[in-house]
VEXLOSE-405785 format. One record per residue (C-alpha): x, y, z; residue in three letters; chain. Coordinates in steps of 0.02 Angstrom, whole numbers. Layout:
# VEXLOSE-405785
> X,Y,Z,ala,A
...
//
This chain:
# VEXLOSE-405785
> 0,0,0,unk,A
> 66,170,-53,unk,A
> -86,281,-76,unk,A
> -210,406,-7,unk,A
> -335,329,113,unk,A
> -457,394,243,unk,A
> -404,436,420,unk,A
> -519,298,483,unk,A
> -437,168,369,unk,A
> -265,222,428,unk,A
> -320,211,610,unk,A
> -387,36,579,unk,A
> -219,-20,507,unk,A
> -127,53,657,unk,A
> -242,-40,777,unk,A
> -202,-200,681,unk,A
> -16,-172,716,unk,A
> 35,-130,538,unk,A
> 196,-27,526,unk,A
> 162,132,426,unk,A
> 237,292,361,unk,A
> 108,431,343,unk,A
> 92,608,278,unk,A
> -53,729,293,unk,A
> -120,885,377,unk,A
> -91,905,564,unk,A
> -278,900,600,unk,A
> -291,727,522,unk,A
> -132,655,598,unk,A
> -190,712,770,unk,A
> -335,588,757,unk,A
> -225,433,745,unk,A
> -200,312,891,unk,A
> -30,262,958,unk,A
> 53,119,865,unk,A
> 188,70,742,unk,A
> 203,226,635,unk,A
> 293,387,596,unk,A
> 225,537,504,unk,A
> 254,714,447,unk,A
> 139,856,400,unk,A
> 107,900,217,unk,A
> -60,927,130,unk,A
> 15,906,-46,unk,A
> 24,741,-139,unk,A
> 66,654,-302,unk,A
> -59,523,-358,unk,A
> -78,436,-525,unk,A
> -219,552,-581,unk,A
> -120,709,-541,unk,A
> -39,815,-405,unk,A
> -162,883,-279,unk,A
> -196,969,-114,unk,A
> -273,846,9,unk,A
> -456,849,51,unk,A
> -497,838,236,unk,A
> -502,662,303,unk,A
> -362,593,194,unk,A
> -185,535,230,unk,A
> -49,465,119,unk,A
> 2,296,188,unk,A
> 147,179,148,unk,A
> 141,4,222,unk,A
> 314,-47,282,unk,A
> 265,-211,364,unk,A
> 266,-320,209,unk,A
> 448,-288,160,unk,A
> 547,-320,317,unk,A
> 568,-302,505,unk,A
> 522,-126,561,unk,A
> 578,-31,716,unk,A
> 565,152,764,unk,A
> 672,289,839,unk,A
> 671,476,871,unk,A
> 822,592,880,unk,A
> 855,769,938,unk,A
> 970,888,847,unk,A
> 1126,828,939,unk,A
> 1087,643,915,unk,A
> 1070,634,726,unk,A
> 1221,523,696,unk,A
> 1111,384,765,unk,A
> 1006,388,606,unk,A
> 1139,293,509,unk,A
> 1233,230,661,unk,A
> 1084,126,719,unk,A
> 1022,76,547,unk,A
> 1018,-108,496,unk,A
> 1162,-176,394,unk,A
> 1040,-220,254,unk,A
> 894,-101,244,unk,A
> 862,85,260,unk,A
> 818,224,381,unk,A
> 657,311,328,unk,A
> 677,483,406,unk,A
> 559,633,424,unk,A
> 616,802,492,unk,A
> 515,964,511,unk,A
> 557,1113,402,unk,A
> 631,1264,488,unk,A
> 697,1164,636,unk,A
> 868,1159,717,unk,A
> 864,972,685,unk,A
> 851,1003,498,unk,A
> 993,1128,500,unk,A
> 1106,1004,590,unk,A
> 1057,861,477,unk,A
> 1085,965,320,unk,A
> 1258,1021,376,unk,A
> 1321,856,447,unk,A
> 1229,708,367,unk,A
> 1361,670,237,unk,A
> 1489,649,376,unk,A
> 1389,527,483,unk,A
> 1472,358,499,unk,A
> 1391,238,376,unk,A
> 1289,376,292,unk,A
> 1320,308,116,unk,A
> 1320,125,168,unk,A
> 1161,121,273,unk,A
> 1052,238,171,unk,A
> 939,370,245,unk,A
> 791,413,136,unk,A
> 641,521,175,unk,A
> 576,696,174,unk,A
> 550,862,261,unk,A
> 379,900,337,unk,A
> 292,1063,295,unk,A
> 125,1154,300,unk,A
> -1,1226,179,unk,A
> 84,1376,99,unk,A
> -61,1489,152,unk,A
> -15,1451,334,unk,A
> 167,1507,327,unk,A
> 203,1606,484,unk,A
> 43,1543,565,unk,A
> 79,1358,590,unk,A
> 236,1254,609,unk,A
> 279,1088,525,unk,A
> 268,934,636,unk,A
> 333,756,639,unk,A
> 252,616,738,unk,A
> 323,472,838,unk,A
> 176,355,824,unk,A
> 233,243,967,unk,A
> 160,373,1085,unk,A
> 63,475,954,unk,A
> 172,624,1002,unk,A
> 210,766,882,unk,A
> 368,873,878,unk,A
> 421,1037,798,unk,A
> 607,1001,815,unk,A
> 652,818,808,unk,A
> 684,680,681,unk,A
> 578,523,676,unk,A
> 643,365,594,unk,A
> 573,198,538,unk,A
> 712,70,519,unk,A
> 671,-68,396,unk,A
> 783,-221,400,unk,A
> 769,-318,238,unk,A
> 788,-505,213,unk,A
> 954,-564,141,unk,A
> 883,-584,-35,unk,A
> 826,-400,-45,unk,A
> 919,-237,-59,unk,A
> 865,-54,-49,unk,A
> 919,78,-176,unk,A
> 885,264,-185,unk,A
> 844,343,-352,unk,A
> 858,532,-372,unk,A
> 767,622,-514,unk,A
> 835,798,-536,unk,A
> 763,897,-681,unk,A
> 896,1031,-665,unk,A
> 1063,1039,-751,unk,A
> 1196,1173,-720,unk,A
> 1212,1309,-850,unk,A
> 1382,1350,-922,unk,A
> 1385,1525,-849,unk,A
> 1463,1597,-692,unk,A
> 1546,1483,-563,unk,A
> 1500,1525,-383,unk,A
> 1595,1478,-225,unk,A
> 1547,1500,-43,unk,A
> 1664,1516,104,unk,A
> 1556,1436,240,unk,A
> 1431,1295,265,unk,A
> 1277,1402,288,unk,A
> 1091,1426,255,unk,A
> 1117,1615,247,unk,A
> 1235,1700,125,unk,A
> 1300,1878,120,unk,A
> 1451,1882,6,unk,A
> 1510,1745,-112,unk,A
> 1638,1726,-250,unk,A
> 1582,1735,-431,unk,A
> 1718,1684,-553,unk,A
> 1844,1721,-415,unk,A
> 1778,1896,-375,unk,A
> 1692,1935,-209,unk,A
> 1515,2002,-232,unk,A
> 1358,2021,-128,unk,A
> 1249,1870,-168,unk,A
> 1082,1962,-155,unk,A
> 1144,2100,-270,unk,A
> 1205,1970,-394,unk,A
> 1034,1884,-397,unk,A
> 941,2047,-427,unk,A
> 1062,2100,-564,unk,A
> 1042,1934,-656,unk,A
> 853,1913,-640,unk,A
> 868,1765,-520,unk,A
> 789,1840,-364,unk,A
> 620,1755,-396,unk,A
> 697,1592,-333,unk,A
> 630,1484,-474,unk,A
> 800,1415,-521,unk,A
> 910,1327,-392,unk,A
> 1096,1326,-377,unk,A
> 1168,1161,-436,unk,A
> 1323,1100,-344,unk,A
> 1448,979,-419,unk,A
> 1482,846,-287,unk,A
> 1609,734,-376,unk,A
> 1495,729,-528,unk,A
> 1330,717,-434,unk,A
> 1216,867,-457,unk,A
> 1141,926,-291,unk,A
> 1020,1074,-290,unk,A
> 1011,1216,-165,unk,A
> 851,1318,-178,unk,A
> 828,1501,-135,unk,A
> 707,1532,9,unk,A
> 710,1721,26,unk,A
> 814,1850,-67,unk,A
> 840,2013,25,unk,A
> 867,2183,-51,unk,A
> 1029,2215,-145,unk,A
> 1172,2223,-22,unk,A
> 1086,2113,108,unk,A
> 1076,1924,131,unk,A
> 997,1772,49,unk,A
> 912,1630,145,unk,A
> 925,1455,72,unk,A
> 824,1295,94,unk,A
> 984,1193,108,unk,A
> 1161,1244,151,unk,A
> 1298,1283,27,unk,A
> 1468,1206,59,unk,A
> 1642,1275,35,unk,A
> 1752,1195,-97,unk,A
> 1604,1154,-212,unk,A
> 1578,1227,-385,unk,A
> 1402,1297,-401,unk,A
> 1310,1356,-556,unk,A
> 1131,1412,-576,unk,A
> 1016,1287,-661,unk,A
> 956,1295,-839,unk,A
> 770,1337,-850,unk,A
> 644,1194,-868,unk,A
> 504,1243,-988,unk,A
> 375,1111,-941,unk,A
> 400,1022,-773,unk,A
> 259,896,-796,unk,A
> 320,844,-968,unk,A
> 500,835,-907,unk,A
> 451,722,-761,unk,A
> 347,610,-873,unk,A
> 493,591,-992,unk,A
> 617,553,-853,unk,A
> 500,432,-764,unk,A
> 459,341,-925,unk,A
> 641,286,-927,unk,A
> 635,228,-746,unk,A
> 606,46,-700,unk,A
> 469,58,-569,unk,A
> 481,-124,-519,unk,A
> 500,-133,-330,unk,A
> 459,51,-303,unk,A
> 411,69,-119,unk,A
> 393,255,-90,unk,A
> 433,424,-164,unk,A
> 422,610,-131,unk,A
> 437,769,-235,unk,A
> 479,948,-189,unk,A
> 347,1082,-157,unk,A
> 450,1202,-263,unk,A
> 427,1089,-414,unk,A
> 240,1086,-374,unk,A
> 231,1276,-365,unk,A
> 350,1334,-501,unk,A
> 302,1191,-617,unk,A
> 116,1225,-590,unk,A
> 90,1039,-561,unk,A
> -78,1044,-472,unk,A
> -198,933,-569,unk,A
> -61,869,-683,unk,A
> -4,688,-693,unk,A
> 184,666,-695,unk,A
> 194,477,-710,unk,A
> 152,322,-610,unk,A
> 240,381,-452,unk,A
> 142,423,-294,unk,A
> 188,501,-127,unk,A
> 193,663,-28,unk,A
> 249,828,-99,unk,A
> 375,889,27,unk,A
> 478,1036,90,unk,A
> 646,954,57,unk,A
> 695,777,16,unk,A
> 818,656,95,unk,A
> 925,545,-14,unk,A
> 1078,512,95,unk,A
> 1079,701,130,unk,A
> 960,848,115,unk,A
> 902,884,-64,unk,A
> 799,1025,-142,unk,A
> 686,1031,-297,unk,A
> 713,845,-321,unk,A
> 610,686,-331,unk,A
> 672,542,-224,unk,A
> 617,361,-246,unk,A
> 657,208,-141,unk,A
> 659,40,-227,unk,A
> 673,-135,-156,unk,A
> 749,-265,-272,unk,A
//
């Protein structure tokens, strides 16, 4: 099961002892009984008929019980190395963290350095809220063992797979770096004042305004040993001020801005048509793709899951689709 169902149906599964991962509005998640589950808030979803905003009474549910042995954990900001440290040797750590939290900042900055981070894969997503409620509500994650919600903590479902199965993370990134300016940053940070552009120190906010990039539609694309990792712009201040990011930039990495994508839905359908969906367990896609790609009501392929406020594929990702497959 990897689909939208009613709150009542989800509650029935929990009472039966089924291990679940859930996503939905806070008002719906608050109705669930204690049991074997984790969850995060998001009212946005991908389903086969098209991307949508959830109606009341619905949750997106992924059944973890059928694929392996499931256990649960919860970590504060200073305990995050346990995500990979306590993961099974063969399996994965399904992780949900609330947007805007200290826990997310620590995970984003440090996850790649956790022992076993690329051997015992963490996959998951960042919880958010309806965009109309920004500044009014806060994202939450839930430790279903006690049906407790948190604004600043990570919840994890560990899934240990049988010896004849293996987990793999697939990352679908629509964005490619342009061949323009090369940007470097001096610190690991979510907030940037000055940066280097082609070796010259400039104010980042001023640069964005001068080059028509202050609307935030295009992410930075970092070159991590050939892997393209996006960093999205959260808020661009006035020229001469600072820029807030949805993920940190790192020193020593070459960054370029992304090439524009003309039609997000078409691009996703083309990319997903080439993907083998055999064994696909769960997936998530970024809210920025939903918004800037105008994806509401549009089908992007036979992939379903929450639309999220950041994605986890070993480390924090932005404007990316992440899929977990069991083969």
